[in-house]
Structure formats: C-alpha cells, structure tokens
N, C-alpha and C positions, 0 to 999 in steps of 0.2 A: 149631553148636547145632542141635537138632531141636526144632521147634515143632509141637504138634498142629494138625491141620486139623479143624475142627468142622463140623457140619452135613452129615455124610455119611450115606449109606443104612445101615440097620440091619446090623450084622455087618461094618462096614468100619472100618478103622483107617487114619488118614492123618497123615503128617508132611511138613513142609517143612524142607528142610535149608538152612542158611546158614553161611558160613565153613567151617572144617575140622571135620569130624565125627570124634568121638573115641570111645574105649572107654567113657567115662563117659556120653556121649550114648546109646550103646546100652544099657548097664547100667542107667541110671537112668530112661530115658524109653521108648525103642523096645521093648525086650525086655519089660518088664513090661506095657506096653499090649497088645502082641500076645499075650502069654501069657494075660492076662485075657480077651481076646476069644476066643481059642481055647477056653478053659474054659467060656465062656458059650455060644459058638455052634458049637463043634466044628470048623468051618472058618472062614476069615476072608478078606475081600477087603481088599486093601491099596493105598493111594494113597501114592506117594512123589514129592514135588515137588522137583526139583533146578533151581531157578531161577537168576537172575542173581547172587544173593548166595552161592550154593554155590561153594566154593573147592577141595574135595576131601576125601579121607579120610586119617585117620592110619592107618598099617599095622594097628594093633591093632583099629581099627574095621572094617577090611576083613576081618580074621580073625573078628571077632565076627559080622559079616554072613554069611560063609560058613558058620560052625559052626552058627548059628541056622537058616540055610536048609537045610543038610543034615539037621539033626535034625527039622525040620518040613516037609520037601519035599512031603509029601502033605497038609498042613494048609491050603493056600491055594487058594481057589477062583478068584479073579482077582487079577491084579497089574496096576496102572496106574502107569507111570513117566512123569512129566511133566517134560520137559527139552528145551532147545534145544541142548544139548551133543551134537554129532554123534558124538563118540567113545563117549560113554555110550550113546546111542541105538543106535548100531551094535552094541555089546556086548550090549545087552538084546535086540535083534532077532536076534542070532546065537544067544544062549543060550536065549531064550524058548521056542522049539520043543522043546527037550530037557526042559523042565519039565512036570510033570503038570497045572499050573494054566494057565489062559488068561493070557497076558501080552501087554500092548499098550503102545506108546510114543505119547505125545502131545506136541505142541509146547506151550510154556507158554501161548500164546494160546488153547489149547483146554482149559484146566483144567476148565471147566464140562462139557465133553464127556466128559472122563475121568471126572468124578464121576458123570455120567448113565450111562456105560457100566458102571461098578461096581454101579450100582443095578438094571440090567436083569436 
C-alpha cells in the first residue's frame, strides 16, 4: 500500500510504502498524484519512503515504475528516497547519477532532513 506523505514543500509529492506495492497502488495513487503535480508545477520533487513496513514490489508495480520513470525522466527536479534497506539504497546510489534529476538517499532516521532537502 502507498500512503501519501503530507506537509511537504510546494511542488513535492510524497508517499510511504508498506507491504507489497502493486500495480493498483501505482494506478490508483502514485501515478495520478504525480501527474496532477506535473500538470500544476511542470516539474515535481518526489519523496519515497521505504521504511520497516515495506516488503517489496510486485513485478507489475516494478514495470509501472519503470514505464512512468521513462516517460517522465525529465520531469523530476529532485528525488529523495528514504530507506534503511542497503540493497535499495545501493541501487538508487548507482542509478541516481544517470538521471537528469538530483537524487539522494536518506536513512529512515533522517526523514525530516530529506523533506528539508526537497524544499531547498
């Protein structure tokens, strides 16, 4: 399940993942929120929290994530991923420099710092 994170800087969309993320999570929550923000702001800043309750992605959700990311590769200003999962953090740190947006990984204990970075 994806739950919105509120109280973020203007032009920022945030979600916290729990359990297994599915195609429906993307279709019904994440993609509409990002598309609305893109329409309103042109570019968007994105916070994605993958905390202790996050269990993984269904293959269809991974596909949705990839396709949305490819279609909107130039539409993100900053992306903050908050996680203590070293495998995910490593993948983001490896792939991040290849993206046109600034991308940064924060540990869960630094969620407030991630929010502040998105607002800078």
